[in-house]
C-alpha positions in Angstrom: 19.1 45.3 -13.1 18.3 47.7 -10.4 16.8 51.2 -10.3 19.3 53.8 -9.1 18.2 55.2 -5.7 18.4 58.9 -4.8 20.4 58.0 -1.7 23.2 55.5 -2.3 22.8 53.8 1.1 19.0 53.4 1.2 18.4 50.0 -0.4 14.6 50.4 0.1 14.6 52.5 -3.0 16.1 49.7 -5.1 13.7 47.5 -7.0 13.9 44.0 -8.6 11.0 43.6 -11.0 9.2 46.5 -9.3 9.5 45.1 -5.8 11.5 46.8 -3.0 12.8 46.0 0.5 10.2 47.0 3.0 7.2 46.2 0.7 4.6 43.7 1.9 4.8 40.4 0.1 1.0 40.3 0.4 1.0 42.8 -2.5 2.2 39.9 -4.7 1.0 36.7 -3.1 -1.9 35.7 -1.0 -1.4 34.8 2.7 -2.1 31.2 1.9 0.5 31.1 -0.9 3.1 32.7 1.4 2.4 30.2 4.2 2.6 27.3 1.8 6.0 28.5 0.4 7.4 29.0 3.9 6.5 25.4 4.8 7.9 24.1 1.5 11.3 25.9 2.0 11.6 25.6 5.8 14.1 22.7 5.5 16.5 24.8 3.5 17.4 26.8 6.5 17.2 24.1 9.2 20.7 25.1 10.4 19.4 28.6 11.3 16.8 29.8 13.7 13.2 30.3 12.5 13.5 34.1 12.4 13.2 34.3 8.6 11.8 32.2 5.8 12.1 32.1 2.0 9.2 32.5 -0.4 9.6 32.0 -4.1 7.6 33.7 -6.8 7.5 32.4 -10.4 6.0 34.4 -13.1 6.5 36.2 -16.4 9.2 38.7 -15.3 11.0 41.2 -17.5 14.5 40.2 -16.5 14.5 37.3 -14.0 13.4 33.7 -14.3 12.1 33.8 -10.7 12.3 35.8 -7.5 12.7 34.9 -3.9 12.1 36.9 -0.7 13.1 36.6 2.9 10.3 37.4 5.3 9.6 36.9 9.0 7.1 34.0 9.3 5.3 35.6 12.3 5.0 39.1 10.6 1.3 39.4 9.6 2.4 41.9 6.9 5.2 39.7 5.5 7.6 42.6 5.2 10.4 41.9 2.7 13.9 41.9 4.1 15.7 40.5 1.1 15.0 40.1 -2.6 16.8 37.8 -5.0 16.3 37.7 -8.7 17.7 34.6 -10.5 18.5 34.0 -14.2 19.3 30.5 -15.3 22.7 29.9 -16.7 22.5 26.1 -16.5 25.8 24.5 -17.5 26.9 27.9 -18.8 29.2 29.1 -16.0 31.5 31.1 -18.3 28.5 33.0 -19.6 27.3 33.6 -16.0 30.8 35.0 -15.2 30.6 37.3 -18.2 27.3 38.7 -17.1 28.4 39.0 -13.5 31.5 40.9 -14.6 29.3 43.3 -16.6 27.0 43.9 -13.6 30.1 44.3 -11.3 31.5 47.0 -13.5 28.1 48.9 -13.5 27.7 48.6 -9.8 31.3 49.6 -9.1 30.7 52.9 -10.9 27.4 53.4 -9.2 28.4 52.5 -5.6 31.9 54.0 -5.3 31.6 54.3 -1.5 30.5 50.7 -1.0 33.0 48.1 0.1 33.4 45.5 -2.6 34.4 41.9 -1.8 34.8 38.9 -4.1 34.9 35.3 -2.8 33.8 31.8 -3.6 32.1 29.5 -1.2 31.3 25.7 -1.2 27.6 25.3 -0.4 26.8 23.6 2.9 23.9 21.7 1.3 26.4 19.7 -0.8 28.8 17.6 1.4 30.9 16.7 -1.7 32.0 20.4 -2.1 31.1 20.3 -5.8 28.4 23.0 -5.5 30.0 26.4 -5.4 28.8 30.0 -5.4 31.1 32.8 -6.7 30.1 36.1 -5.1 30.7 39.8 -5.5 29.3 41.8 -2.6 28.8 45.6 -2.3 28.4 46.5 1.4 27.2 49.9 2.4 28.0 51.9 5.5 24.6 50.9 6.9 25.6 47.2 6.6 23.0 46.6 3.9 24.4 44.5 1.0 23.8 44.1 -2.7 25.5 41.0 -4.2 25.8 39.4 -7.6 26.5 35.6 -7.5 27.1 32.8 -10.0 26.1 29.5 -8.5 27.0 26.1 -9.9 25.3 23.0 -8.4 26.4 19.4 -8.5 24.6 17.6 -11.3 22.9 15.1 -9.0 21.5 17.9 -6.8 20.1 19.6 -9.9 18.4 16.5 -11.0 17.1 15.6 -7.5 15.8 19.1 -6.7 15.1 20.6 -10.1 17.7 23.3 -9.6 19.6 25.1 -12.3 23.0 26.9 -12.2 22.2 30.6 -12.1 23.1 34.2 -11.7 21.5 36.0 -8.7 21.2 39.6 -7.9 20.4 40.0 -4.2 19.4 43.0 -2.2 19.6 42.3 1.6 19.2 44.3 4.8 21.9 44.2 7.4 19.5 42.1 9.5 19.3 39.3 6.9 23.0 39.5 6.2 23.9 39.1 9.9 21.3 36.3 10.3 22.9 34.3 7.5 26.5 34.9 8.7 25.8 34.4 12.4 23.4 31.5 12.6 23.8 31.0 16.4 22.0 34.0 17.9 
């Protein structure tokens, strides 16, 4: 799923579908496409400041069904701070868990010095608590994080938003990780 870096703590050397942290999103989308995506997805993070925005990329990828990126909306280069690759496992949570476990085993052997943490979290976008993400995080000494998650959405949210239950592999800088976990800056 990821290319092994020469330095275990430098996530800029990891790639998802050939794209790395620190790359310019302009290498993959036009400025207009990026701005449109930022506007479309702005409401997803209305509980956070406007420091970052999410941009989706759909295409014919080797492994993933789609990708998403976190960028700073005011950055004219649209530098990538986080990359997420998603694979649909709609209504197939047990299959998602099996793939997650396989990736966890691979990552555990690759990142022996990273701190591993497993947890489940109810998604704030679903007040019923039926939408849950099951996460495995590998945190490096730098604070950068690679995570493997299985997310299950409430059926009505899937219908309303066109979402699917999925496996996600996410590479995030410390800055993004802190932003998500400390929304009041």
